[in-house]
N, C-alpha and C positions, 0 to 999 in steps of 0.2 A: 605405505610400507613397501610396495612393489616397484616404485618408480626408479629404484637404483639397480634392480635385478637386470641381468643381461646387459649391463651398461656398455661393456666393451671398452676399447681404447678410443680416445678422441683424437681429433686432428689439432695439433698445437697451433695456436694463432700467434702471430708476432705481436709484441707489445707496441701498440701505436700511441701517438700522443692523445688520441681520443680515448683509448682504454685507460691511460694514466689519468686523464681528466675525470673520467667516470669514477675511478677508484678514489681520487681525492674527494669528489663529491660524496661518495658513500661514507668516507671517514667523517665528513662534516655532518652528514645526516645522522650518523650513529648516535644512539641515545647514551652511549657510554663515553664517547670521545668529544661530545660537543662542548664540554667545559674545559678541556685541556688547552693549555696555552692561551687562556682567556686574557691575561694581562690586567692592567688597571683601567678602571673607567674614569670618565670625566664627571666630577660631581656637579649637579645642577642646583641652583638656588631654589629654596622653598618659596614658591610664589603664593599669593592669596588664593589663586585658583586651585593650586594643589591642596592647600589647607581646607578649602571648601569641599573638594572631592573626598578628602579623608574623613571629614565630618559626615558627609552623606553616606560613605561606606559604613561608618559606625552605626548610623541610623538604620541602614538597610540590614545590618547584621541580624540574623535570627536569634542571637543570644542577647544582644544589647538593645533591641528596639523597644523594650518596655522599661529599661532603667531610666530613672529620673523623669518619669512620666508626668508627675504633677497632678493637679486636679483639673477636671474637665468642666465645661459649661453645660448645665442641664438644659435639655431641650423639651418644651412642652409637647405632650402627646396630642397630635392633631387628628382630626377625623381621617385624613389621608393615611396617616401612619396606622390607625386602627384598621382601615380597609386593607392595607397591604398585609398586616398581620393575619387578618381573616383569610385572605387569599393564600398566604403561605400555609395556613392550616389545611386549606382545601387541597393544595398541591401535595400535601403529605401522603405518602403511599399507605400509611396506617390509618389516618383519620378521614380520608376522602369519602367514606361511606357512612360514617357515624352521623346520627341525627339527619337521616336522609329525607324523611317526611314523605308526603304523598305527591305524586306527579300530576300533571294536567293531561288528561287524555286528549289525543288529537284525532279528528275524524279521518276515516280511511278514504282518501281522495283517489280519483283515477290516476293521478301522478304517482302516489305511493304504491298502488297496485302494479303500475308499469315497472317501477323500480324493483319491486319484489319479483316480478316475472323475469326481469333482466338478471337479478341475482341468481335465480334458479338456473338460467341459461349459462351463467358463468361457472356454476358448480362443476367440478371435475367428474362427478358421478352422473349427474342428470343431463349433461349437455347433449347426449345423443338420444335420449328417450323422446318418443313422440316426434320423430324427425319429419315424417310426412314425405311428400314427393318433391323432387327438385325440378328445375327447368333444364332440359337438355341443351347443351351448347354444341354447335357443329365443331368437328375436329378440323382446325385450320392448319396450314403449314407452320404457322408460328407456334401453335400448341404442340405439334409434333416435335419441333425443334427444342422447345423447352423440356418436353418429356425426355428426349435424348440427352440433353444436358444434365437433367436430374439423375439419369441412370449413370452418367459418367461421374457425377459428384458423389453418388451413393457410396457409403463406406463398405457396403457388402460387395458391390459389383465392380469396384474399380480395378480389380486384378483379373477379371474374366476376359478372355480373348486378348491377352496381353501381347502375344506375338513374341518374336525373338529380339533380343537386344544386341547391341554391337559390343563385342568383347574388347576390353582395353588391356594392354600389356601391363604386367606387374613389374613396375620399375623400382629401383632402389628407393626412390622418393615415396612411392606408395607403400612399400614395406615399412619405411621409417614411420609414416603416418599411422599405419596399423599398430605398430608397437607402441607409439605414443598414446593411441586411443586405449590400448590395453592398460597402460599405466594410469591413465586418467580415470578409467572406468570405476564407478562407485561400487560395482558388484564384485569385481576381482580384488 
């Protein structure tokens, strides 16, 4: 809406051969003009390949694909087909719990206990409970360097102790860019 406000006067540019070429291309690309001046085409002979493609297109058509279907060949129900049908019923989001039956209890092994403890450690609530004592590590120059880098990367501290910047002159180009940004802005 605002991109044309405060437009001012432009600087006329001379019509160059390049501009004329672009205008002609725009006319060719235009969705309105692309059929004007089309002329007559050269008819092509209908080849067996073209007939085959037309028949395939008719078979692919969502309207015609069942017309003239004819009768099918019955297939015997094999044990494999029955197994697949049962699996499909098991995959069903409605039927997968019906006729569940009883399960086979598994003994609690040390491995299962270890996995349960690990799952408790992964918990976002329990991961700091019963933390215990840690092993202190010496503060090396490398650790100090990493801490300083983390402070610089921190989204809270990155503006503290900023210092002074180098002012740049406001040129006509900078003003033009600012105006363009205002026109592009999704807020304004």
